Every structure is written in C-alpha cells, then in structure tokens.
C-alpha positions in Angstrom: 24.9 -53.2 -24.0 21.4 -53.4 -23.2 21.4 -51.7 -20.4 23.8 -48.7 -22.5 21.0 -48.9 -25.4 18.1 -48.1 -22.4 19.8 -45.0 -20.8 20.0 -43.9 -23.5 16.5 -43.8 -24.7 16.1 -42.7 -21.1 17.7 -40.0 -22.4 16.4 -39.1 -25.1 13.0 -38.9 -23.5 13.9 -37.1 -20.8 15.4 -34.6 -23.6 12.0 -34.9 -25.2 10.1 -34.0 -22.2 12.5 -31.0 -21.8 11.7 -29.8 -25.2 7.8 -30.3 -24.8 7.9 -28.6 -21.9 9.6 -25.7 -23.2 7.4 -25.7 -26.4 4.3 -25.7 -24.4 5.5 -22.5 -22.3 2.9 -19.7 -23.3 4.0 -16.6 -23.2 2.1 -13.8 -22.1 2.5 -9.9 -21.8 1.5 -7.6 -20.0 1.8 -3.6 -21.7 2.3 -1.0 -19.4 3.5 2.8 -19.7 6.6 4.7 -19.6 9.0 3.9 -16.7 8.9 7.2 -15.0 5.0 6.3 -14.5 3.2 3.9 -12.4 1.8 1.4 -14.7 5.2 -0.2 -16.2 6.7 -0.6 -12.2 2.9 -2.0 -11.5 3.4 -4.2 -14.6 6.6 -5.6 -13.3 5.2 -6.6 -9.9 2.4 -8.0 -10.9 4.2 -10.3 -13.9 6.5 -11.4 -11.5 3.9 -12.6 -8.8 2.4 -14.3 -11.4 5.5 -16.2 -12.4 5.9 -17.1 -8.8 2.9 -19.1 -8.7 1.7 -19.8 -12.6 5.0 -20.6 -14.3 4.5 -24.2 -13.4 1.3 -24.2 -15.0 3.0 -23.5 -18.3 2.3 -19.6 -18.8 5.4 -17.3 -18.3 4.6 -13.2 -18.1 6.1 -10.2 -18.9 6.2 -6.5 -18.4 7.2 -4.3 -21.3 7.2 -0.2 -21.1 5.0 1.6 -23.8 3.7 4.7 -24.8 0.7 4.2 -22.6 -3.1 3.6 -23.0 -3.6 4.4 -26.3 -0.7 2.7 -27.5 -1.7 -0.5 -25.3 -5.3 -0.3 -26.6 -4.0 -0.5 -30.0 -1.5 -3.5 -29.2 -4.7 -5.3 -27.8 -6.5 -4.6 -31.0 -3.3 -6.0 -33.5 -3.0 -9.1 -31.1 0.3 -7.7 -30.3 0.1 -8.3 -26.4 -2.0 -10.2 -24.2 -3.0 -7.5 -21.4 -2.4 -4.1 -20.5 -3.2 -1.7 -18.3 -5.0 1.4 -19.7 -7.5 3.8 -18.4 -11.1 3.0 -18.7 -12.5 6.0 -20.4 -10.9 5.4 -23.0 -11.2 1.9 -22.6 -15.0 2.4 -23.3 -14.3 4.7 -25.9 -12.1 2.6 -28.0 -14.5 -0.7 -27.3 -17.3 1.3 -28.5 -16.0 2.9 -31.1 -17.0 6.6 -30.0 -15.5 9.7 -28.7 -11.8 9.9 -30.1 -12.5 6.4 -31.7 -15.5 7.1 -33.7 -16.3 4.7 -35.9 -13.8 2.3 -35.6 -14.5 -0.1 -32.5 -12.0 -2.0 -30.8 -13.2 -5.5 -30.0 -10.5 -7.2 -28.2 -10.6 -5.3 -24.7 -12.0 -6.9 -21.5 -11.3 -6.1 -18.3 -9.7 -7.7 -15.6 -10.0 -5.8 -12.6 -10.3 -2.3 -11.9 -7.3 -1.1 -10.1 -6.2 2.9 -8.8 -7.9 6.5 -10.0 -5.2 8.3 -12.4 -4.6 11.5 -10.6 -4.2 14.4 -13.0 -1.1 16.0 -11.5 -0.3 19.6 -13.6 2.9 20.4 -12.0 4.7 23.5 -12.8 8.1 25.7 -12.2 7.3 27.9 -9.6 9.6 30.1 -11.7 7.4 30.0 -14.9 4.9 32.8 -13.1 2.3 29.8 -13.0 -0.2 30.4 -10.8 -3.5 29.2 -12.2 -5.0 27.7 -15.2 -5.1 30.9 -17.3 -1.4 31.1 -16.7 -1.0 28.5 -18.8 -1.3 30.1 -21.9 1.3 30.8 -24.2 3.5 28.3 -21.7 5.9 25.0 -23.0 4.1 22.2 -21.5 4.8 18.4 -21.6 1.4 16.7 -22.5 2.5 13.5 -22.6 3.7 11.4 -25.7 1.8 12.0 -28.8 -1.8 10.1 -28.9 -1.8 8.8 -25.6 -3.9 9.0 -22.8 -2.3 12.0 -21.8 -2.2 14.1 -24.1 -6.1 13.0 -24.3 -6.3 14.3 -20.8 -4.3 17.4 -21.5 -6.5 18.8 -24.0 -9.4 17.5 -21.9 -8.7 19.6 -18.9 -7.3 22.7 -20.6 -10.0 23.0 -22.7 -12.9 22.4 -20.1 -10.8 24.6 -16.9 -9.5 26.8 -19.2 -10.4 26.8 -22.1 -7.4 26.6 -24.0 -6.0 24.3 -27.2 -2.9 23.2 -28.1 -2.6 26.3 -30.4 -2.7 28.5 -26.9 0.5 26.7 -25.5 3.3 25.1 -27.1 3.0 21.2 -26.5 5.8 19.1 -25.7 4.9 15.5 -26.8 7.1 13.9 -23.5 6.7 10.8 -21.3 7.4 11.0 -17.6 10.7 10.6 -17.0 11.9 13.3 -20.0 9.2 15.3 -18.7 10.4 15.6 -15.0 13.9 16.0 -16.5 12.5 19.0 -19.2 11.1 20.9 -16.0 14.0 20.5 -13.8 15.9 21.5 -16.3 14.4 24.6 -17.5 13.4 23.4 -20.8 9.6 23.3 -20.2 7.1 25.2 -17.9 5.1 22.7 -16.7 3.6 18.8 -17.0 0.8 16.7 -16.5 1.7 13.7 -15.0 -1.4 11.7 -15.1 -0.5 8.2 -12.9 -1.2 6.8 -9.8 0.4 8.3 -6.9 2.6 8.7 -5.5 4.4 8.8 -9.0 8.4 8.5 -9.5 8.4 11.1 -11.9 6.4 13.9 -9.5 8.7 12.5 -6.4 11.9 13.6 -8.5 10.2 16.8 -9.3 9.4 18.1 -5.5 12.6 16.5 -4.2 14.9 18.3 -6.9 16.3 21.5 -7.2 13.9 23.5 -9.5 11.4 24.6 -7.3 8.0 23.0 -8.2 4.2 23.2 -6.9 1.1 21.4 -8.4 -2.1 23.1 -10.1 -5.3 22.4 -7.8 -8.7 22.0 -9.1 -11.3 24.1 -6.5 -14.8 23.3 -6.5 -15.5 26.0 -10.3 -12.8 23.5 -11.8 -14.0 20.5 -10.8 -17.7 21.7 -12.3 -16.5 22.8 -15.3 -14.3 19.4 -16.2 -17.2 17.1 -14.7 -19.6 18.9 -16.9 -17.2 18.2 -19.9 -15.9 15.0 -18.9 -17.9 12.9 -16.8 -15.9 10.3 -16.2 -13.4 12.0 -13.5 -14.2 11.8 -10.1 -12.7 13.9 -7.3 -9.0 13.0 -5.6 -7.5 14.1 -2.6 -3.4 13.7 -2.7 -2.5 13.6 1.3 0.1 16.4 2.6 3.2 14.2 2.5 2.7 12.2 -0.4 5.5 14.2 -1.8 8.5 15.5 -0.4 8.2 19.3 0.9 4.0 18.6 0.2 2.8 20.1 3.0 -0.7 20.5 2.0 -3.2 18.0 0.9 -3.9 18.5 -2.9 -7.7 18.4 -4.7 -7.1 16.9 -7.9 -9.3 15.0 -10.1 -8.4 11.4 -11.7 -9.8 8.5 -13.6 -10.0 4.7 -13.0 -7.7 2.7 -14.6 -7.8 -1.5 -15.2 -5.8 -4.4 -16.2 -7.1 -5.6 -19.4 -6.8 -9.1 -21.4 -7.3 -9.8 -24.7 -10.3 -12.0 -25.4 -8.3 -14.8 -27.1 -6.4 -15.1 -23.5 -7.5 -18.5 -21.8 -10.6 -17.9 -18.8 -8.1 -20.2 -16.5 -5.0 -17.6 -17.1 -7.2 -14.6 -16.1 -8.9 -16.6 -13.2 -5.4 -17.7 -11.7 -4.1 -14.6 -12.2 -6.8 -13.3 -9.9 -6.1 -15.7 -7.6 -3.1 -14.2 -7.1 -3.3 -11.0 -6.8 -5.9 -11.6 -4.3 -3.5 -13.7 -2.4 -0.5 -11.9 -2.7 -2.3 -8.8 -1.6 -0.7 -7.9 1.3 2.5 -8.4 -0.7 1.5 -6.2 -3.4 0.7 -3.5 -1.0 4.5 -3.8 0.6 5.9 -3.7 -3.1 4.1 -0.7 -4.2 2.0 2.3 -2.2 -0.4 2.7 -5.4 -2.2 -0.8 -4.2 -3.7 0.6 -1.5 -5.9 2.7 -3.9 -7.2 -0.1 -5.6 -10.9 -1.1 -4.1 -10.4 -4.6 -3.9 -13.7 -5.2 -2.1 -15.1 -3.1 -5.2 -13.1 -4.1 -8.0 -16.0 -3.1 -10.7 -16.4 0.0 -9.7 -15.4 2.8 -12.2 -15.0 0.2 -15.3 -16.2 1.6 -18.2 -17.8 1.2 -21.4 -16.2 -2.5 -22.5 -17.2 -5.8 -20.4 -15.2 -8.2 -18.8 -13.0 -11.1 -19.4 -14.7 -14.6 -18.7 -11.9 -15.2 -16.4 -13.0 -12.8 -14.4 -16.2 -13.1 -14.5 -15.7 -16.3 -12.7 -13.6 -15.3 -10.5 -16.0 -12.2 -9.1 -19.0 -14.4 -9.7 -16.8 -17.0 -6.8 -16.3 -13.6 -4.5 -20.3 -13.0 -4.2 -19.4 -10.0 -6.7 -23.3 -9.5 -9.0 -21.8 -8.8 -12.2 -23.8 -6.2 -14.0 -25.4 -7.1 -17.4 -23.6 -4.4 -19.4 -20.2 -5.9 -18.1 -21.1 -9.7 -19.3 -19.0 -10.5 -22.5 -20.6 -11.1 -25.5 -19.3 -14.9 -25.4 -20.8 -15.5 -22.4 -24.3 -13.7 -23.6 
C-alpha cells in the first residue's frame, strides 16, 4: 500500500514537472514577409536553427509570414511580435519618427545583426514595350502590399529616377508571389520585387513562359537615386543568378537586418547570435542569400536605431567596436 502511495506521489510530481516545463516555454515569433520573397524562408531557417539549440533552454521560435517591413515594424511597436526582419532605412525612420514616420517614433526597435542588401529588381514583361524608366508611365505595376517597404521603395525610385508618381501609373498592391503570377498571366506590365537575391518570385519569372527582363540602374539613374535616397548602395547581380539571365545586372539595394523587441531577454538575443555564427556553414547551404551577409562586418549599414543589449554583448566579445549611436538607451 505504501509502495502504491509512493508511486502515485512520484507520478503526480512528474506530471507537475512536465506541466511546469511546458508552461515555462517562452514563444518567440519572428515576423518576416511574403512567402514568395526572401524574408519568410530565411526566417523559417533561422527559427529551425534556434529551436535545435535553444528549445531546451525554454524558448520556442516560429516564423510568421507578413506584409513585410512596414507591418513588421508596426507589430514590434504594438508588442505583437518579438523579432522581425526589416529594411534598415525604414527601421531608422520609424525609430526616430522621421520621413514617412514623422512625429510617430517607434521605441521598440533594436538591431540584432545586419543581413543582406535588399536588391531593387524591377522586372517587366518584354511584350509590354518597356525599354527604359520613362516607359513605365501609364503601365500597370505591382508595387508591393499597401504601406509596405516595397511600396515605399517603388515611390522613391519612380520619383527619383523617372520623375513619376503613382498618379502616372496604375499601381497594383500585390505580394511577391501574386505579382509573379500576375506578370506571367499578363495582368500587369512590371513589378518591383525588392529582396535578397536569388529571389524565388524572380526565379519563377525568368523560368516561366512569359519573357521578362529587368530595368538596370545606369550611372545616371544611380546618381539621381543616391541624391534623393542616400541609404541606397550599388549592387551587381551576377549573370546566371536567374534562368536565362546571361549578363550582370547593375542594380541598387538597401541593407536589411534582424531586429528584436527591447523586452526580449538579453540572453535570448545573445544565444541566437551564437547559433547564427556557429551554424554559419549550414545556413550557407540552406539559402544562397546568406552568402551576402557580411559576418565579419555585421554592423555595416545599420541605420537610425540602436542594437539590442544582447547583440552589444555578443559583438563586444567578438572584438567589435560598438559606435556610440548603436548603444541602446538602456545601456547609457
């Protein structure tokens, strides 16, 4: 009888332990972008690697698709997500309450690590009659989801390079997969697909039946754009990146980054960075965009917002000098 009672008590204790363990798991949502872009697959890859090494520490990561940078920044502001991938220019604008975020600062933004350049890939159907930037006037163009980072970029590029506004085109507010399908089906003439290359939606277009090409940024176009939007930098997409792409493409891009909410524990961000660096070789095998991440200079291109304390700790241990402007207010 005593033995039976002891076994019952032990069973109850075990159940209690398992219940406590389950309840102790902290969920970390990484908001990304549309499934046809680069953010979502990369977010999924990172979440998988984090879970392999950090789940035992009580943290469960998951990647969530979204409308992209603008929605991601808003979700961090509302504390509806713990981590995000976002373009650095819009992150800086949001944190400081400038440009499109004039008077509406978002204090819940902390950089974890700079990632790759988001390349501005203006793909058009050859049958559309588009040959240069001025030919975009009057065309149906996929500009990204409404209020997204891609929409902001489309407005910026069209105005700076071609002198056009959305009144001069027919904007279609589509995600990348939708834009790719619409271009293949002849519903639109062109689309801005701004992402790290190779971009799956662009690969689909180049491999499809509809013949496509990409508007390049020559010296004059770059000069106009860099004067209007100095956060852009030149990027060359090598020949062979996409099917039937037989020449280098001189384009432009904006750095993107992994972000975290300031309420995310220092140890979570620190350990997430440890995983990224420890698993670097595996990440390179899982998505080619990781080759564009500057692991030796991970703070380059971070704009307008500070690092997370966990990132400060990690990169200091790596021997990096942390600029004053990247130190978060909670560490000053």
